[in-house]
Backbone as CSV, one residue per row, in Angstrom:
resi,resn,N_x,N_y,N_z,CA_x,CA_y,CA_z,C_x,C_y,C_z
1,MET,124.709,163.474,96.083,124.665,162.691,97.310,126.086,162.200,97.603
2,GLU,126.474,162.277,98.854,127.820,161.901,99.251,128.048,160.403,99.073
3,LEU,129.301,160.072,98.802,129.676,158.673,98.612,129.395,157.858,99.869
4,GLU,129.631,158.442,101.039,129.414,157.716,102.292,127.952,157.317,102.452
5,LEU,127.049,158.244,102.135,125.623,157.942,102.241,125.225,156.866,101.246
6,ARG,125.784,156.933,100.044,125.489,155.911,99.035,125.951,154.539,99.507
7,LEU,127.139,154.484,100.089,127.658,153.205,100.583,126.826,152.680,101.750
8,ILE,126.395,153.574,102.625,125.544,153.159,103.748,124.221,152.608,103.234
9,LEU,123.624,153.287,102.244,122.369,152.799,101.665,122.554,151.427,101.037
10,LEU,123.613,151.274,100.271,123.875,150.006,99.608,124.131,148.897,100.621
11,PHE,124.941,149.182,101.625,125.242,148.199,102.666,123.972,147.822,103.432
12,GLY,123.169,148.820,103.790,121.910,148.559,104.494,120.949,147.728,103.666
13,ALA,120.877,148.014,102.370,119.986,147.262,101.492,120.426,145.809,101.371
14,VAL,121.721,145.596,101.215,122.238,144.227,101.100,121.999,143.456,102.395
15,LEU,122.250,144.086,103.532,121.997,143.421,104.816,120.516,143.090,104.995
16,THR,119.656,144.028,104.618,118.217,143.793,104.738,117.788,142.624,103.867
17,MET,118.265,142.608,102.618,117.917,141.495,101.724,118.407,140.162,102.279
18,ALA,119.645,140.129,102.730,120.197,138.886,103.274,119.410,138.429,104.494
19,TYR,119.024,139.367,105.337,118.287,139.018,106.550,116.918,138.428,106.219
20,PHE,116.149,139.080,105.324,114.816,138.541,105.076,114.867,137.252,104.267
21,ILE,115.890,137.073,103.434,116.032,135.798,102.727,116.320,134.690,103.737
22,ARG,117.152,134.987,104.704,117.462,134.004,105.760,116.216,133.667,106.583
23,GLN,115.407,134.669,106.877,114.183,134.440,107.647,113.196,133.576,106.865
24,ILE,113.125,133.770,105.557,112.247,132.935,104.723,112.755,131.497,104.730
25,GLN,114.064,131.319,104.608,114.639,129.977,104.608,114.381,129.251,105.924
26,LYS,114.413,129.977,107.024,114.152,129.376,108.332,112.657,129.257,108.615
27,LYS,111.842,129.654,107.664,110.381,129.610,107.778,109.863,130.497,108.909
28,ARG,110.557,131.594,109.174,110.110,132.549,110.185,109.327,133.700,109.566
29,MET,109.404,133.830,108.246,108.714,134.922,107.573,108.060,134.375,106.310
30,GLN,106.822,134.782,106.085,106.127,134.369,104.880,106.574,135.241,103.714
31,ILE,106.487,134.685,102.529,106.964,135.388,101.347,106.189,136.676,101.110
32,ASP,104.879,136.674,101.373,104.103,137.891,101.117,104.549,139.053,102.004
33,TYR,105.016,138.766,103.209,105.553,139.824,104.065,106.936,140.263,103.582
34,ALA,107.690,139.320,103.057,109.041,139.627,102.594,109.034,140.482,101.331
35,ILE,107.950,140.452,100.581,107.880,141.250,99.358,108.057,142.730,99.675
36,TYR,107.419,143.201,100.744,107.567,144.606,101.130,109.035,144.940,101.368
37,TRP,109.709,144.094,102.127,111.109,144.368,102.453,112.001,144.229,101.231
38,ALA,111.649,143.344,100.309,112.416,143.231,99.065,112.290,144.509,98.244
39,LEU,111.075,145.033,98.149,110.875,146.292,97.428,111.599,147.437,98.128
40,PHE,111.541,147.439,99.445,112.219,148.460,100.247,113.725,148.428,99.984
41,SER,114.306,147.242,100.032,115.743,147.099,99.791,116.098,147.444,98.353
42,GLY,115.254,147.024,97.426,115.491,147.350,96.018,115.484,148.846,95.773
43,ALA,114.573,149.539,96.432,114.521,150.999,96.295,115.795,151.633,96.840
44,LEU,116.305,151.110,97.944,117.558,151.639,98.495,118.727,151.414,97.538
45,VAL,118.754,150.262,96.892,119.821,149.978,95.931,119.741,150.945,94.752
46,VAL,118.525,151.161,94.245,118.348,152.087,93.119,118.786,153.494,93.511
47,LEU,118.384,153.934,94.701,118.764,155.277,95.150,120.270,155.403,95.351
48,ALA,120.903,154.337,95.819,122.357,154.374,96.003,123.081,154.340,94.657
49,ALA,122.536,153.594,93.707,123.179,153.465,92.402,122.986,154.703,91.530
50,PHE,121.843,155.347,91.670,121.532,156.515,90.846,121.211,157.711,91.740
51,PRO,122.219,158.362,92.270,121.982,159.471,93.199,121.312,160.675,92.542
52,GLY,121.344,160.738,91.220,120.684,161.840,90.526,119.187,161.858,90.768
53,ILE,118.603,160.686,90.978,117.164,160.599,91.259,116.847,161.337,92.554
54,VAL,117.654,161.101,93.555,117.429,161.734,94.860,117.667,163.235,94.771
55,THR,118.717,163.624,94.080,119.020,165.050,93.935,117.899,165.761,93.190
56,PHE,117.415,165.150,92.111,116.309,165.728,91.348,115.055,165.833,92.212
57,GLY,114.746,164.774,92.945,113.572,164.784,93.819,113.671,165.838,94.904
58,ALA,114.859,165.997,95.456,115.054,167.005,96.505,114.846,168.409,95.944
59,ARG,115.382,168.657,94.758,115.175,169.976,94.137,113.710,170.196,93.797
60,LEU,113.068,169.170,93.273,111.664,169.276,92.870,110.761,169.584,94.062
61,LEU,111.047,168.972,95.193,110.230,169.159,96.391,110.748,170.279,97.294
62,HIS,111.774,170.972,96.838,112.372,172.083,97.588,112.883,171.632,98.958
63,ILE,113.529,170.469,98.958,114.148,169.949,100.173,115.630,170.295,100.104
64,GLN,116.163,170.810,101.179,117.512,171.376,101.182,118.588,170.364,100.810
65,SER,118.472,169.147,101.335,119.531,168.161,101.139,118.938,166.852,100.621
66,PRO,119.616,166.197,99.674,119.140,164.884,99.222,119.054,163.867,100.364
67,ALA,119.941,163.978,101.336,119.899,163.060,102.481,118.600,163.230,103.257
68,ASN,118.126,164.469,103.369,116.856,164.705,104.059,115.697,164.052,103.319
69,LEU,115.747,164.051,101.987,114.702,163.388,101.204,114.723,161.886,101.456
70,ILE,115.913,161.316,101.535,116.012,159.876,101.810,115.425,159.558,103.180
71,TYR,115.775,160.352,104.176,115.219,160.131,105.516,113.702,160.278,105.504
72,LEU,113.208,161.277,104.795,111.768,161.489,104.701,111.077,160.289,104.062
73,CYS,111.656,159.788,102.983,111.076,158.623,102.306,111.125,157.376,103.188
74,LEU,112.233,157.190,103.895,112.342,156.035,104.792,111.303,156.110,105.907
75,ILE,111.157,157.281,106.491,110.160,157.453,107.555,108.764,157.193,107.015
76,PHE,108.463,157.726,105.838,107.148,157.530,105.224,106.876,156.046,104.962
77,ALA,107.871,155.342,104.394,107.700,153.917,104.101,107.490,153.113,105.380
78,LEU,108.210,153.445,106.430,108.059,152.715,107.690,106.729,153.022,108.373
79,ILE,106.248,154.250,108.237,104.932,154.581,108.796,103.841,153.806,108.070
80,ILE,103.956,153.690,106.747,102.976,152.906,105.989,103.008,151.448,106.444
81,LYS,104.206,150.899,106.604,104.323,149.506,107.060,103.746,149.336,108.459
82,LEU,104.010,150.288,109.328,103.457,150.240,110.681,101.935,150.275,110.645
83,PHE,101.372,151.125,109.805,99.917,151.215,109.700,99.316,149.907,109.193
84,THR,99.887,149.338,108.124,99.337,148.087,107.598,99.491,146.952,108.607
85,THR,100.586,146.944,109.350,100.774,145.928,110.382,99.755,146.100,111.501
86,THR,99.469,147.339,111.871,98.465,147.608,112.901,97.092,147.125,112.459
87,VAL,96.759,147.330,111.195,95.476,146.853,110.669,95.412,145.330,110.745
88,LYS,96.495,144.662,110.363,96.517,143.194,110.421,96.400,142.690,111.854
89,VAL,97.088,143.324,112.786,97.010,142.927,114.195,95.593,143.134,114.720
90,SER,94.954,144.217,114.343,93.576,144.470,114.777,92.639,143.383,114.267
91,LYS,92.810,142.998,112.998,91.992,141.917,112.439,92.216,140.616,113.204
92,LEU,93.475,140.313,113.487,93.784,139.084,114.214,93.209,139.107,115.626
93,ASN,93.261,140.256,116.287,92.657,140.366,117.619,91.161,140.115,117.565
94,GLN,90.501,140.651,116.553,89.065,140.430,116.393,88.774,138.948,116.155
95,GLN,89.594,138.313,115.323,89.399,136.889,115.052,89.626,136.049,116.310
96,VAL,90.616,136.397,117.105,90.877,135.671,118.354,89.696,135.822,119.301
97,THR,89.146,137.029,119.390,87.986,137.264,120.255,86.803,136.418,119.802
98,GLU,86.533,136.416,118.498,85.419,135.622,117.976,85.648,134.133,118.199
99,LEU,86.862,133.677,117.978,87.177,132.262,118.178,87.030,131.869,119.643
100,THR,87.470,132.727,120.534,87.326,132.471,121.968,85.858,132.364,122.349
101,GLN,85.031,133.231,121.804,83.596,133.184,122.083,82.974,131.901,121.550
102,HIS,83.373,131.496,120.337,82.840,130.247,119.774,83.252,129.038,120.615
103,ILE,84.489,129.028,121.062,84.960,127.917,121.894,84.200,127.882,123.215
104,ALA,83.986,129.049,123.811,83.246,129.106,125.078,81.819,128.596,124.894
105,LEU,81.169,128.996,123.803,79.808,128.512,123.542,79.798,127.008,123.299
106,TYR,80.779,126.508,122.557,80.857,125.083,122.280,81.067,124.291,123.570
107,GLU,81.974,124.768,124.424,82.225,124.078,125.693,80.993,124.116,126.586
108,ARG,80.271,125.206,126.549,79.042,125.308,127.348,78.001,124.307,126.849
109,GLU,77.856,124.204,125.529,76.907,123.243,124.960,77.303,121.815,125.311
110,GLN,78.597,121.519,125.263,79.073,120.181,125.603,78.814,119.855,127.069
111,LYS,79.017,120.842,127.924,78.793,120.647,129.352,77.315,120.422,129.638
112,GLU,76.448,121.203,128.978,75.003,121.047,129.175,74.511,119.720,128.620
113,ALA,75.117,119.253,127.541,74.712,117.984,126.945,75.092,116.809,127.845
114,GLN,76.158,116.932,128.596,76.595,115.863,129.484,75.744,115.786,130.742
115,GLU,75.118,116.911,131.107,74.336,116.920,132.349,72.959,116.449,132.142
């Protein structure tokens, strides 16, 4: 793996870690969400520090370039995160719908009780 790619991975990982730590400090991100990004950044650091892992993986999977394997892994990890986020958003939408219905029923009961 080229030195430039290793430096980009390392720089990106450090920036990502610094960003999510800052978001936790500002109370904009919960720790359980930050764990994913910490693991993501840690994986980038490991791949940048030990390029032999990527080269071995690329050969094992018959991928032409180690850089292509890194891109493939990044895309895969982001798709997984997108899917889990979509599931969480769907759950929250369902909860909002149910809560709205409960509030509407409660307000209706209160209105009928006053009349």
